[in-house]
LUMLUM-516225 format. One record per atom (N, C-alpha, C, O, CB): residue in one letter; y, x, z. Coordinates in steps of 0.001 Angstrom, whole numbers, plus 524288, in hexadecimal, padded with zeros to 5 digits. Each point is the difference from the previous one (the first is absolute). Glycine has a CB too. Layout:
<pts>
aYXZ...
</pts>
This chain:
<pts>
r27CE17457998684r8054C803007FF4Br803DA8002680354r802198043F800D1r7FC7B7FA327F80Dn803487FCBB809EAn805037FFEF80329n7FD44802998060Fn80228802AA8035Fn803A07F37B7F700a7F588808258055Da7FE4D803A9804D1a7FF1B80494800F6a800D1801D080461a7FCD57F8D07FC34l800C4807BE7FC19l7FFA4806F37FE9Dl8065080105800D1l8014D803FC8025Bl7F5D47FD217F500l80C437FBD580700l805458033D7FE71l8021A7FF97804C5l803798031D8012Al7FE7F7FB1F7F545k7FC3C7FD8D80D96k801D28005A806BEk7FDD9804DF802CDk801708016080460k7FE297F4647FC94n7FCBA80CC67FC06n7FCA5803768033Fn8011F8068B7FE9Bn7FEDA803E18029Bn7F9A37F3DB7FD88i80A63807C77FA5Ci7FFE5806357FEB0i806CA801AE7FF41i803B17FCEC80007i7F16E802AD7FA11s80B0C8060E80546s804C68018E7FFE8s800FC802B97FAE2s7FC218012E7FD67s803EA7FF2280C23l804AC800D87F4ACl800CB803047FB5Bl7FCB58051F7FF4Al7FE798013A7FB9Cl80A4A7FAF7804EFd7F626806C4803B5d7FCEC805877FF3Fd7F9B17FE488011Cd7FCEA8034D801A5d80BC8803B680236d7F6027F4B07FB53d7FA1A7FE5A80052d7FEA9801107F9DBd80300801157FC67d7FD2C7F6E080BFBd7FAA6807687F7A7d7FD767FFD37FA0Ad7FF5A7FB537FE08d7FCE87FCE4801F8d7FE8B80A0B7FF6Fl807CB7F7D57F9E4l800A57FAF77FD52l7FAE97FD9A7FD39l800397FB8C7FE33l8091C8079880080t7F2497FFB7800FBt7FC2F7FF347FCE2t7FECF7FABF7FEC9t800727FD927FBE0t7FCED809EE80714f800427F69680384f7FEC17FB0580040f8045B7FBEA7FEC2f7FEE17FC4A7FD28f7FAC78071C808E4l80B3D7FD1C7FBF3l805007FD887FCCEl7FF087FE447FA03l7FFF47FBB37FDDAl805C280A80807EAn7F9A77FE2F7F8B7n80044800017F9A4n7FBE67FCFA7FE23n800CB7FD227FC39n802D180B7D802EBi7F7737F79B8033Fi7FB9F7FCBD7FF56i8026F7F9A67FF3Ci7FFFA7FCC77FC6Fi7F98780A6A809B3l8081C7F8FC7FE21l801677F9F480179l805047FDD17FE98l801D57FBCC80174l7F8FD805868059Fg807658026B7F596g8048B7FE5C7FD98g7FF847FF4E7F961g8038C7FE507FD3Ag801288067C80B05n7F6E87FCA37F636n7FD55800097FC22n7FD8D7F9677FF2An800E67FCD77FC7Dn7FD8D80E6E8053Fq7FE0F7F44D80339q7FD5C7FB3F7FFAAq8039B7FBB58011Dq7FEA77FB757FF2Eq7F94A808B780328l80CF67FD1A7FFA6l803947FB8E800EFl802247FE3A7F994l800477FBD07FDA7l802F58082080D3Ey7FDE1800E47F3FAy802677FF177F9BFy7FC567FD187FD12y802007FC0C7FE22y802B380C628014Ae7F5A27F8467FF4Ee7FC697FDB57FDDAe7FFD27F92680015e800297FC9B7FC99e7FBDA80CC0805ABv8039F7F6AF802F2v800167FA9180261v8052C7FD4580000v7FFCE7FB357FFA9v7F93E807BF805D9g80B217FF117FAC9g805447FEBA7FFFDg801947FE6E7FAE8g802F67FC457FF5Ag7FE908096D8078Di7FC667FD527F4EFi802E97FF6F7FB51i7FD007F9367FCD6i802637FCD17FD4Di7FF6A810C9801B6k7F8BB7F23E802A6k7FE0F7FB657FF6Dk801677FB97802EFk7FF1B7FBE47FDACk7FB3D809057FFBAv807DD7FA8F807A2v803D17FCEC802C6v802F87FF137FCAFv7FF387FC4B7FD09v800488068280A7Di80580800E07F7FAi8041A7FFA87FC86i7FE777FD527FC3Bi8024B7FBD080095i8013580B3A80188e7FA067F8B47FA50e7FE9D7FE127FBA5e7FDE67FA537FF4Ae800297FD0A7FC37e7FECE80BD5802F9q7FF077F697805B0q7FD8C7FA7880123q804277FD5C800E5q800ED7FC457FD1Bq7F6FF805B080690r80B717FF3D80057r804717FD3180164r803A77FF397FBD1r803597FC918005Er7FB7680691807E2s800D57FFD07F3B8s805BF7FF407FD3Ds7FE007FB607FB25s803157FD427FD89s801E880E6C80430e7F5747F4487FDB4e7FC477FC7E7FC65e801BB7FA398033Fe802737FCC77FD68e7F3F680B027FFA8f808457F6EB808B9f7FF827FD0480386f803C97FD367FF39f7FF937FB607FEC1f7FC208092880655i80B1F7FF337FBE3i804227FDBA8009Bi8022D7FD9E7FA62i803047FC447FFAFi7FE19809C680896k7FCEE7FCA37F3B5k801837FDD37FB31k7FE837FAE77FEDBk802F67FCFF7FDB0k7FCE780AF37FFB4l7FAF17F69B80454l7FC7C7FAB57FEE4l803A47FC748031Bl801437FBB27FE43l7F419807C980110l80C987FE93805F6l801F77FCCC80520l805507FE7E7FDA1l801E37FBAC800E6l7F95480997807C3n807477FE647F43Bn804DD7FEF27FE89n800347FB847FAB9n803397FC6F7FFE9n7FF1480DA980429e7FA8F7F6977F891e7FF7F7FD817FC01e7FE3B7F982802C1e802147FC177FE20e7FB7680DC27FB31q7FFBF7F5D3809C6q7FE377FB8480290q804207FCC28027Cq800E07FB5B7FF1Fq7F7558095680221t80A177FE3F801D2t804D07FDDA80292t804087FF817FDD3t8033A7FD6C80276t7FA308053C80348k8043B7FF567F51Fk804897FE357FC9Ak7FE1E7FB677FE48k803537FC8E80075k8004880BA07FCA5l7F82A7F642800FDl7FD597FA4F7FE38l801557FCE780352l803137FC877FEBBl7F5B8805F97FD81v805267FDD880974v800117FBFF804A4v8079B7FE248010Fv802287FBC3800B6v7F2D280A16804D1y80D598006C7FA0Ay805AB7FDF08011By802FC7FE987FC2Cy804887FEF88013Dy7FB81805C180503k7FEE17FAEA7F595k8017F7FD417FA93k800CE7F9338021Dk803F27FD418001Ck7F54C80A8A7F85Ed802557F751808BCd7FFD07F98F80292d802967FF35803C2d8019C7FB7C8005Cd7F6FD8032C7FDD3l808D4804D7805CEl8031F7FF988048Bl806688001B7FF03l8032A7FD1E80232l7F4BA8074A80259s808E37FE4E7F8DFs8054F802407FFF0s8029E8026B7FA69s7FD20802977FD25s800017FF5D80C78s806147FD867F587s802F3800F77FB8Es8012C80695800BAs801A4802507FC1Es802B37F300802F6n7FAE080D8580597n8018D805A980143n7FBA0801C07FD8An7FC1A7FDB77FE5Cn8091C8028C80A40e7FC9B805E17F76Ce7FAD3804007FDE3e7FDA3802678047Ee802F6801978036Fe8012C801317F401i7F7327FDB980915i7FD55803F18043Bi7FCDA803FC7FD39i7FD4F7FF4C7FC14i801E07F9B480ADEn8019780BA17FBDAn7FC84803D17FDDBn7FC3B802A3804E9n801F5801348043An80584800AB7F3C3v7F4427FEA98071Cv7FD1B803C7804EEv7FF288050D7FD73v7FE7B800AE7FB7Ev7FC067F7F780988l806CD80B3D7FECDl800D5805597FC2Cl7FD03804378053Bl8009F7FFF0804C5l80B0A7FDAB7F3E6y7F0EA805E5803BEy7FD0B8022A803D1y8038F8065F7FFFDy8027F802417FC91y7F2B67F72E801A9q809A4807C7806D5q803BC804A980121q7FC70804E380240q800068013D804A6q808557F8057FDB9p7F4DA8091E7FA07p7FD03804C3802CAp80276803D4801E0p803B78017D7FD55p7F68A7FD2E7FDE8s804D8803C680902s80357803B380342s800B9804937FB60s803FF8029C7FF6As7F8057FB1980B72v800A1802927F2EBv7FEF08060D7FCEDv7FE717FE387FAAEv7FE6F7FB757FFCDv7FDBE80A9980857d803F17FCD77F312d7FE3A7FFCE7FB96d7FA248034F800D9d7FEA9801888045Cd80B847FD597F6C7k7F260802057FFBBk7FB74802E38009Ak801F7805E980123k7FE7480265803DFk7FBE47F7177F5DEe808B98086880312e7FFFD805957FF9Ee803D680266804DAe80012804AF80115e7FE327FA957F406a804E77FCBC80DA2a8033280126804C3a7FCE680030802FDa7FFBB803C8802F5a8073E7F8F57FBC3f7F5BB7FF5980184f7FBCA7FFB380590f7FD01805297FFB2f7FEE68022D80424f7FF0F7F3067FC1Cm8009580D077FB09m7FB92804A88001Cm8037B804D7801B2m7FE5F8035D80307m7FADB7F9017F4CEk80AE0803AB80653k802D18031A801F5k801C1800B080584k80020804388024Dk801207FAAD7F5C9h8003D7FC1A80A06h80063800F8805BAh7FB6180151802C4h800338034480386h8066B7F7257FC37i7F5908038F7FF22i7FAF8800E6802C2i7FF64805F27FF88i7FDE880206803D3i7FDA97F4B97FA15t805BF80C4B7FE6Ct7FE12804907FEEAt803408049380276t7FE998041B80214t7FDB67F7A07F5FBk80953801CC806D6k805448042B800AEk802A67FDAE805A0k802DD802DC80298k7FFC87FEF07F1A8n7FC717FA1280D04n803F27FEDF80437n7FBC57FE7880550n800417FC36802F2n808927FFB87F5A8q7F40A807A88075Dq7FC527FF308052Aq803A7801448057Fq7FF457FE448046Dq7F75F805277F5CAk80D087FFC780422k801E2802428054Fk803B77FAB4802F9k8008E7FF1A804B1k7FFFD80C757F702q801777F1BB80005q803447FC36801B0q7FC257FC13802B6q801C17FD6D803AAq8057F8042D7F506d7F3EA7FDC0805E9d7FC467FBA3801A0d7FF398024D805BDd800707FD6880407d7FA597FF937F246i804038083F80968i7FED0802AB80584i803E87FF6D8042Bi7FEA47FF6780493i7FCCB806F47F6B0l8097A7F9CF80349l805298002F804A0l7FF497F9F780039l7FE1E7FEE880449l80A16809D47F960y7F8807F3627FFACy7FF647FB3280192y7FBD67FD918021Ey800117FBD580267y8050F804677F876q7F680802FF80404q7FA497FDFC8023Eq7FE947FB957FD7Bq7FDD87FCBC802CBq803568064E805B3t7FF937FB927F1AAt7FDFC7FBFA7FD44t801037FFB77FB48t80411801F37FE55t7FBF17FA6080814t7FCE2801717F6B4t801A7800137F8C9t803957FD737FEAEt7FFBF7FB3B8008Ct7F8E9805367FCB8n80BF88020680080n804A27FDC77FF39n801847FC717FB30n804217FD947FF88n7FD58809CB8057Cv7F9BD7F8CB7F6EDv7FF6F7FCE67FBCBv7FAC27FE3E7FF2Ev7FC45801DC80267v80AC38024D7FA32g7F88D7F7BA7FF84g7FA7C7FCD67FE62g7FFCC7FC2C800C0g8039D7FDCF8024Cg7F84B806F57FEAFp7FFFB7F8C37FD82p7FFF17FA3D7FF23p8003E7FDE6805ECp800457FB3480039p7F9F7804C97F665h805BC8022680D5Ch800EC7FD8980552h8054B7FE47800C7h801557FC948031Bh7F81F808C78006Er80A817FE137F872r8053C7FF2380037r8025D7FCAF7FD15r804C27FF638004Fr7FB0F8079680205d7FD3C7F6697FA6Dd801BB7FCFE7FB2Ed802AD7FA68802F3d7FF607FEF2804A7d7F824805477F3D3d80AE77F93A80486d801F87FB7E80019d7FFF27FC657FB74d7FE20801467FBC2d8062F8030F80A35f7FE2B7F6527FB2Af801CA7FCF17FB6Af804D57FEA97FFC1f802CD8019580393f7F5F87FB827FC0Cl80920800547FD0Dl8066F7FE1F80035l8006D7FAF77FEA4l7FD297FF4C7FC30l80660808B68014Fv7FE177F51180370v800BD7FA757FDA7v806D17FF4C7FD4Fv803668015780321v7F4807FA828053Ek8097B802C67F3D3k8042F7FFCA7FD45k800A47FA927FE83k7FCA57FD4E7FDDBk8029580B9C7FF83y805FF7F57E8041Ey801A37FA1E7FF19y804777FFEF7FC88y8044B800838021Ay7F8CA7FC7F806A2n802BB802727F245n8041B7FF117FD85n801E3806A37FE33n8045C800DC7FE29n7FDC67F4CA80787g7FA6880E117FB12g801B8804DD7FF38g800A5804448042Cg7FF91804CA7FFDAg803F27F6417F9E7n7FDE8800DE80ABCn801E48031880535n7FB437FF25804D3n7FD157FC3B800A4n80E2E801CE7FCD5n7F5238069680564n7FC407FE188052En7FE3B7FB86801C7n804017FD958011Cn7FF8B807DD8011Aa7F97D7F8637FE95a7FEDB7FAE480260a8015D7FF7E806B8a800A57FBDA80258a7F7A9803A87F5C7v807DA804438097Ev802E77FFF18054Dv804317FD7D8000Bv8004E7FC8880350v7FCE080A9A7FE94n8065D7F9887FB55n805D67FD6D7FFFBn7FFB77FB4C7FEAAn8044B7FDD58001Bn7FFF68091F7FDBEs7F81E7F64F800CEs7FFE57FA767FE59s7FFB57FC8580541s7FE86801B280440s7FCAA800AC7F288s8067E7F86B80831s800057FC95804C1s7FA377FEFE80191s7FC368014B7FD56s80CA17FA377FFFFq7F6FE801F380778q7FB967FDDE8033Dq7FBEF7FD877FBFCq7FB60801417FF93q80ADA7FCBC808C9g7FC987FE0E7F4A7g7FDD97FCAB7FE3Cg7FD6A802457F9E5g7FBE07FDF07FEA3g80A857FB64807C2e7FB5A809BA7F6FAe7FF30803AE7FC37e7FBE18032F80183e7FC18800027FD32e80C6B7FFAF80034i7F79A8031C806A0i7FB39803B380106i7FB067FC648016Ci7FBD1800EE7FDD0i80A79806FB805E5r7FA1A7F4577FF9Fr7FC837FBC980051r7FBD37FDCA7FA0Er7FB577FF4D7FF0Ar80CF47FE6B808D3l7FC70801E67F599l7FDFD7FE687FA47l7FD06803CF7FDB7l7FB6E7FF747FE9Al80BCE7FBA27FFD1m7FBD78097A80124m7FB9E805327FE6Am7FBC28002D80157m7FC1F7FFBC7FD2Cm80900804D48030Av7FB0F7FC018053Bv7FBF2801EE8040Bv7FA3A7FB897FDAAv7FB89801C17FFA9v80D148015380A99i7F88B7F8287F49Fi7FD187FC577FEA7i7FD5E800B07FA4Ci7FB997FF247FE44i80A0F7FBC580805a7FF4E807257F77Ba7FD59801607FA9Da7FCDA804017FEC8a7FC9A7FF7B7FCA3a809B57FD2E8013Di7FA71807D2804B6i7FE01804CF8014Di7F8AD7FD9B801F1i7FBDB8014B7FDEFi8102680449805C7k7F4BB7F78C7FFD1k7FA5E7FE6880242k7FE157FC077FCDFk7FB5A7FF5E8010Ek8067B80292807EFl8001E7FA2C7F294l7FD7B7FE7C7FC2El7FF80802DF7FB1Fl7FD3F7FE4B7FC73l804D57FADE807B4g7FFEC80A3B7FB8Eg7FE64804AF7FB94g7FAA080396801E1g7FC17801017FD63g80EF6800218001Bl7F5FC8001F806FAl7FB2F8038A80384l7FAD07FA9D7FEC8l7FB71801277FF00l80BFF8058F80B7Bl7F9F47F53E7F5C7l7FB1E7FCAC801DCl7FE447FF337F97Dl7FB328002680013l808277F9F980ABDk7FE03805477F0EEk7FF938025D7F9ABk7FD988045B7FF25k7FBFA8003F7FD61k80B4E7FC9B800E9v7FB318078280419v7FC75804FA7FE86v7FAFC8005180390v7FC2C802997FEB0v80C42802BB7FE8Ci7F7D17F80F80708i7FB818008580395i7FB6C7FC927FCA2i7FBB6801C87FEBFi80A5E7FF1980B22k7FBB57FA2B7F50Ck7FD577FBD77FD51k7FCB2801D97F9DBk7FBEB7FE2F7FE37k80C377FB7D806F1n7FB7380AA07F894n7FDCD801137FC08n7FC0C804867FFF4n7FC3D800977FD0Fn80B477FB617FFE9a7FA5C8076F80762a7FD27804E280081a7F8FF7FE2180170a7FC43801577FD4Aa80E1880467806AFv7F55B7F6BB8013Av7FC157FE4C801EFv7FD467FBBD7FC96v7FB327FFE98002Bv808E0802E9807FEn7FE9F7F96E7F496n7FDA47FC7D7FD2En7FCAD7FBEB80326n7FBA97FE6A7FEABn804C1808637FA92e802617F7B880B44e7FED27FC69803A9e804037FC8B802CDe8049880144800A6e7F4F1804B47FFDFd8046E7F5D5800FBd804A67FC5A802B2d80103803978059Ad7FCB4801FD802E1d7FFE47F2EF7F90Fv8093D80B1C80477v8026A8014880462v802F77FC8E80388v8020F7FC607FD9Bv7FDAC80A547FDA2i800E17F9508085Ai803D47FDFA80522i804D58011C7FFFEi80089804C580045i7F95A7FC14804C0l8099D7FD2E7FACFl805CA801868010Fl801647FD618068Al7FF997FB7A80197l80371804007F25Cl7FE1A803BD80DDFl801AE7FF3A80468l806977FFF4801C6l8017F804907FFC3l7F5217FEF6800C1l80C8B7F9EC800B2l80638800C87FF00l8016A7FD0D805B4l7FF2D7FB53800C3l80268804297F2FCd80080803CC80FCAd8030F80068803DBd804A87FF8D80121d802A7803F2800B7d7F83D7FF257FF40d807D47F67780095d803BE7FE787FFC1d8048D802657FC09d80446801DE8012Bd7F7D57FB9E8072Ev80181801D17F291v8034B8003B7FCA1v804AC7FE347FEA3v8036D802FB7FE69v7F64D7FE3C800BCl806CF7FABC8013Al804077FB7D7FE53l804A08002A803BCl8035D7FCA97FF2El7F5547FD207FD54s80821809AF807AAs8037C80111803D7s803CD8034F7FC0Ds7FE5F801DC7FBE1s7FB397FDE080D80e80BFB800CA7F883e80519801D37FD96e7FF7F7FE3B7F9FCe8023D8033A7FD39e7FF298054880977l7FC5A7F35B7F66Al7FF267FEA37FC4Fl804837FA1A7FF7Al7FEF37FC0880281l7F67A809BC7FDDEd80EA17FA7B7FCB0d800A37FA0D7FE9Ad7FC857FC4A7FDE6d7FC13800FC7FD69d80ABD8024880198q7FAEF7F83780253q7FB767FC477FE19q7FF5D7FF7B7FA73q7FC467FD657FE6Fq8050F7FDB78090Ar80244807547F4C4r7FD9E7FFD27FAC2r7FD1A8043A7FD90r7FD0D7FF617FC41r8096E7FB68802F2r7FA7E809B280322r7FC3D802E680245r7FAA78001A8014Fr7FC9D8024E7FD7Br80A047FE1C8040Eq7F8B37FCF380297q7FC2E7FDD6801C6q7FCAA7FD107FBA8q7FB96801437FE92q809917FEAD809B9k7FD3D7FCBA7F641k7FDA47FC087FC12k7FDD0802237FB7Ek7FBFD7FE997FDBFk809F77FB8F804EBv7FE6280AED7FBBFv7FCF58036F7FB41v7FB838024E8020Av7FBEB7FEC07FDCBv80BF3803C07FD9Fi7F7C18014380916i7FA9D8018B800BAi7FB967FBD38010Ci7FB92800B97FE46i808DD806F4804E6l7FCE57F3D17FFC5l7FA887FCCF80087l7FE557FF5E7FA3Al7FB8A8014F7FEC3l806B87F90380A29d801888037B7F301d7FDAB7FF387FA38d7FE5D8041E7FDA5d7FE1B7FF717FB9Ed806EA7FA5C8031Bk7FB5180B69803A0k7FE9B803DD7FCDCk7FB338036C80172k7FDF58035E7FD3Ek80B177FC1B800CDl7F5807FEEA80714l7FB99801668024Al7FAF47FF1D7FBCCl7FFA97FC157FD3Bl8050C8019A80C2Ep7F7EE806147F69Ap7FBCB7FF5C7FCD4p7FB7D7FB75801E4p7FF007FECE8048Cp8033A80B277F928k7FBAB7F4287FE15k7FE257FAE280061k7F9268000C7FFAEk7FCB87FC8080053k80D068000B7FB25d7F5ED809E4803A5d7FABC801647FEB5d7FD6380264804EEd7FB758019180028d8070F7FFEB7F62Di800AD7FE9480D57i7FE6E8045F804EFi8007A7FB3C8053Bi802B37FC078002Fi8029980F5F7FB5Cq7F73F7F6A88081Aq801A57FE66805C0q803BE8021D80274q7FFD0804CC80049q7F8F47F9A58009Ci80B037FF4780137i8045E8024380271i800727FD50804B1i8001E7FB3180000i8043D807567F841i7FBF88009480CA9i8010D7FE5F80570i805058028B80061i80145804987FF61i7F5727FA92804BFm80C377FC337FD35m8067E800EE802C5m8014A7FE0B803F8m7FEB07FB6280051m8045F804D97F912n7FF4C8018680A59n801AE7FDEF80443n805F3801397FF38n801CC8041D7FE45n7F5757FCD08077Es80C137F9CD7FC2Cs804EA7FFA68000Bs802F77FD508052Fs7FE667FBC48019Fs7FF92804667F49Ba806B0802A880C72a8023D7FF4B804D0a803D67FBB07FD28a802BA7FDC380344a7FC0780C30802D0i8023E7F41E7F3FBi802EA7FB817FF2Di7FCA87FC7F7FD50i7FC48801ED7FDA3i80BE58027F80245k7F8787F6D880006k7FDC97FBDA7FD6Ak7FEA5800507FA0Bk803E27FFB37FD2Dk800C17FC0680997i7F72E804C27F702i7FF85800967FABCi7FE247FBA57FC81i7FB8F7FE2680001i8035080A1B802DDk8066A7F5DD7F925k800327FA057FE88k7FE068021C7F969k8022E802B37FCACk8074F7F74880AF2s7F1938035C7F8A1s7FC638012D7FA2Bs7FC897FCAF800C5s7FD757FFB180412s80315809837F9D5d7FEEF7F3A97FDDFd7FAE57FC5E7FF3Cd7FAAE803107FE7Fd7FBA17FE35800E6d80AD57FA797FBC5k7FAA380CC6800A2k7FB01801E27FDFBk7FE048041B802D1k7FE3F803FC7FDF5k804007F9757FA0Ei7FDFA801B180CEDi7FE218041A804A6i7FDF97FCCA80362i802A07FC1F80117i803BC80AB17FE7Ad7F4977F9E3802EEd7FCE87FE818049Dd802FC802C280480d80079804B5800D9d7F6457FA537FA3Bi80B587FC5A807DCi802EC802B9804C7i7FDD57FDE780511i7FF277FB7180147i80968805957F998i7F6BD80375807C0i7FD0F7FDBA805B3i8048A8026F8040Ei8019D804877FFF1i7F2467FC127FD85t80DC67FB2480622t8045E800BC80305t7FD087FFC08062At7FD867FC59801EBt80A527FF1B7F676l7F97A80A3580A0El7FE308021980538l803127FE8A80354l804278026C7FFDBl7F843804517FD6Bk8032F7F4FF806FFk802D67FF8380429k7FCC48023F8052Fk7FB3F800A08005Dk809947F76F7FABBg7FF2B808F5808CAg7FDBC801AB803D1g800A27FDD5804ABg804A27FEFD800CAg7FB808073B7FAC3d7FD427F8B7807B0d800447FC8D804ECd8015D802848043Dd7FD48802D2802CBd7FCBC7F82D7FA47k80BDD8037B80372k8044F8024E8040Ck7FC60802EE804FCk800BA8046B801BFk807417F2FD7FC00e7F44D8050F803C9e7FDA1801E8805B6e7FBDD805037FF61e7FF168036480348e801807F23A80053n7FD29809CB7F71An7FBD2804A07FDE3n803518047E7FEAEn7FDF98043B8010Dn7FB0D7F59B7FAB2n80B3D806528025Dn803BF8046E7FE6Fn801DB8034C80318n8022E803F57FE5Cn7FFE87F7527FC99e7FD3E8036580B6Be803818031D80407e7FCF38050580152e801D68033280317e802757F45180134
</pts>
């Protein structure tokens, strides 16, 4: 549809654009519904994980760019706007999600709190995936402990799932007797 929008004008026959718009609507509604369900599951799992990490509240919210009725209305009645902008201005490709921290946009939180929320979301996502595929999964964590104070580092290390394999790297020394640690040291001559 977007490729067509770049090559037509307001005076052209819009029959093919209408067909593509109807197809976009049919597929787009399914995407919106599935995303809504997925974010609902992710939010539930993330909240459970976050309760173990912090006394604060977190919510992951789906923000579709448009609802079903407005989506169809735009596809059928606002084609001129899409032709002028040469792109489809509403639909699932414009959707987003929002993370709220104690009722406020999480973007305004401290770096440490944001890091903690990201970890909670990853662990929540891990539970959603594990429940969906019903198979063991491997969690990869890249330097998740930086920007966290020692108390929060300990909380995270203690609350990591014990029933899955976790591969984690860290720029800071990890202090835990519950984790198998491999320390990599480079040879100065070979690192150049």
